[in-house]
C-alpha positions as a printed Julia matrix, in Angstrom:
185×3 Matrix{Float64}:
 -22.42   -4.47    6.25
 -22.36   -2.89    2.78
 -18.98   -4.42    1.98
 -20.14   -7.78    3.31
 -23.24   -7.68    1.08
 -21.11   -7.0    -2.04
 -18.31   -9.39   -1.1
 -17.04  -11.9    -3.62
 -13.86  -13.93   -3.59
 -11.11  -12.7    -5.87
  -9.92  -15.32   -8.36
  -6.71  -17.05   -7.32
  -5.21  -16.18  -10.72
  -5.74  -12.46  -10.06
  -4.11  -12.79   -6.66
  -1.18  -14.7    -8.13
  -0.76  -11.91  -10.74
  -0.71   -9.36   -7.91
   1.87  -11.45   -6.04
   4.04  -11.47   -9.17
   3.72   -7.69   -9.59
   4.7    -7.07   -5.97
   7.57   -9.55   -6.09
   8.88   -7.93   -9.28
   8.79   -4.48   -7.71
  11.69   -3.3    -5.59
   9.41   -2.31   -2.73
   9.54   -5.32   -0.4
  13.33   -5.37    0.03
  13.4    -1.57    0.03
  10.88   -1.29    2.86
  12.12   -4.33    4.8
  14.94   -2.45    6.45
  12.85    0.59    7.37
   9.39   -0.68    8.28
   9.61   -2.67   11.49
   8.3    -2.73   15.0
  10.59   -0.96   17.45
  10.11   -3.4    20.33
  10.59   -6.85   18.84
   6.88   -7.66   18.77
   5.96   -9.97   15.9
   3.98   -8.25   13.14
   0.89  -10.24   12.09
   0.7    -8.77    8.58
   3.78   -8.67    6.37
   4.8    -5.77    4.12
   4.55   -8.0     1.05
   0.96   -8.98    1.9
  -0.06   -5.37    2.43
   1.46   -4.37   -0.92
  -0.48   -7.22   -2.56
  -3.65   -5.92   -0.9
  -2.94   -2.38   -2.1
  -2.38   -3.66   -5.64
  -5.6    -5.71   -5.58
  -7.5    -2.72   -4.22
  -6.43   -0.58   -7.19
  -7.75   -3.29   -9.51
 -11.0    -3.55   -7.56
 -11.77    0.17   -7.23
 -10.57    1.55  -10.53
  -7.31    2.89   -9.14
  -8.24    4.05   -5.65
  -6.68    2.81   -2.44
  -9.08    2.65    0.48
  -7.69    0.92    3.57
 -11.11   -0.48    4.51
 -11.24   -2.17    1.09
  -7.67   -3.41    1.46
  -8.68   -4.98    4.78
 -11.74   -6.61    3.24
  -9.65   -7.97    0.37
  -6.82   -9.38    2.47
  -8.82  -10.91    5.27
 -12.16  -11.82    3.71
 -11.93  -12.0    -0.1
  -8.85  -14.17   -0.62
  -9.31  -17.95   -0.62
  -8.19  -19.66    2.57
  -5.47  -21.51    0.62
  -3.85  -18.32   -0.68
  -4.37  -16.49    2.61
  -2.41  -19.3     4.25
   0.34  -19.1     1.59
   0.59  -15.34    2.19
   0.63  -15.9     5.97
  -2.41  -13.7     6.53
  -4.1   -14.57    9.83
  -7.8   -15.32   10.03
 -10.18  -12.89   11.72
 -13.84  -13.49   12.48
 -16.19  -12.05    9.88
 -17.84   -9.76   12.41
 -17.64   -6.06   13.12
 -15.1    -6.72   15.87
 -13.02   -9.0    13.62
 -13.05   -6.45   10.82
 -12.01   -3.62   13.15
  -9.14   -5.71   14.52
  -7.93   -6.56   11.0
  -8.35   -2.93    9.91
  -6.18   -1.78   12.83
  -3.41   -4.13   11.67
  -3.62   -2.84    8.08
  -3.73    0.79    9.2
  -0.7     0.47   11.52
   1.44   -1.2     8.86
   0.34    1.26    6.17
   1.24    4.2     8.4
   4.61    2.64    9.24
   5.29    2.32    5.5
   4.1     5.89    4.92
   6.4     7.18    7.65
   9.36    5.37    6.05
   8.63    7.22    2.78
   7.78   10.66    4.1
  10.44   13.07    2.78
   9.33   15.92    5.03
  11.32   16.82    8.15
   8.15   18.25    9.72
   5.76   16.18   11.85
   2.42   15.38   10.17
  -0.83   17.0    11.23
   0.84   19.52   13.5
   0.84   23.27   13.75
   4.28   24.78   14.05
   5.48   28.32   14.13
   7.7    29.43   11.27
  10.67   29.35   13.61
   9.96   25.78   14.75
   9.45   24.62   11.16
  12.65   26.35   10.05
  14.63   24.83   12.94
  13.38   21.32   12.16
  14.14   21.73    8.46
  17.63   23.06    9.21
  18.4    20.17   11.59
  17.13   17.48    9.19
  19.46   14.87    7.73
  19.47   15.72    4.0
  20.65   12.23    2.98
  17.86   10.57    5.0
  15.24   12.84    3.43
  16.62   12.08   -0.05
  16.38    8.34    0.64
  12.8     8.72    1.85
  11.98   10.66   -1.3
  13.47    7.85   -3.42
  11.32    5.31   -1.57
   8.25    7.5    -2.1
   8.97    7.76   -5.84
   9.24    3.96   -6.16
   6.03    3.42   -4.19
   4.17    6.07   -6.22
   5.36    4.48   -9.46
   4.12    1.09   -8.21
   0.67    2.47   -7.33
   0.31    4.45  -10.56
   1.38    1.47  -12.66
  -1.1    -0.75  -10.81
  -3.83    1.85  -11.35
  -3.4     1.93  -15.13
  -2.75   -1.81  -15.49
  -6.17   -2.38  -17.12
  -5.1     0.0   -19.93
  -1.88   -1.9   -20.77
  -3.52   -4.15  -23.4
  -5.06   -1.11  -25.11
  -1.74    0.73  -25.06
   0.01   -2.31  -26.55
  -2.5    -2.36  -29.42
  -1.89    1.34  -30.05
   1.9     1.21  -30.07
   2.19    4.57  -31.85
   0.25    6.41  -29.14
   1.68    8.58  -26.4
   0.05    8.66  -23.0
  -0.3    11.65  -20.71
  -1.81   11.75  -17.25
  -3.46   14.87  -15.9
  -2.24   15.43  -12.36
  -5.59   16.78  -11.14
  -7.43   13.42  -10.86
  -4.24   11.59   -9.86
C-alpha cells in the first residue's frame, strides 16, 4: 500500500536510457547461456528486463537494489507501451498481482545470482569443516573462475549505475580522483 501511494510513472526517456545502459553492458549475452529454466518452461520475465529494472531501481533509490521496488518499477511504473516493448506481462494492481510479479522477479534474480556465485559451498547451509573442505576440493576451478568473472561484471554494472548521477559532476571536475569507501558499498 505504501508503494502504491507513492507510485509515479517513470519517464519513457529514463527507461530508454536504462535500456541503452543494459544493452551496452556485456551482461545479457553473458548471462543468457547460464540463466535458464531447467525444464523447458517459458520464462515470463527476461534477463534483459530484469537488468533494466535493477538499473532503474538504483536510480530511484539512490543506489540500492530492493527486489520489491524492482517489481513495482517493472510491472506498475513503466508505461504500457514500453512494458509491451520489453515484453513484460501485465499483472493486476492488487496484493495478489504484486506477489505473483514479485515471485517472478525473485526467481529470476536468484537464478542470476546462482550463475555468478563463485563459491563451491551451498548458500545458507551449515557444514562441518570436513564437508566444506571436501566440496571445495571437488569444485571445478575453471567454473568458479568463470562465475567470479560474471560476478565482477555484474558488480561493475551495479556500481556504475549507482554513481551515474555523479557522472556530470565528475566530468566538470576532470582533474579530480574518485575513491569509494567499501563500508557503505
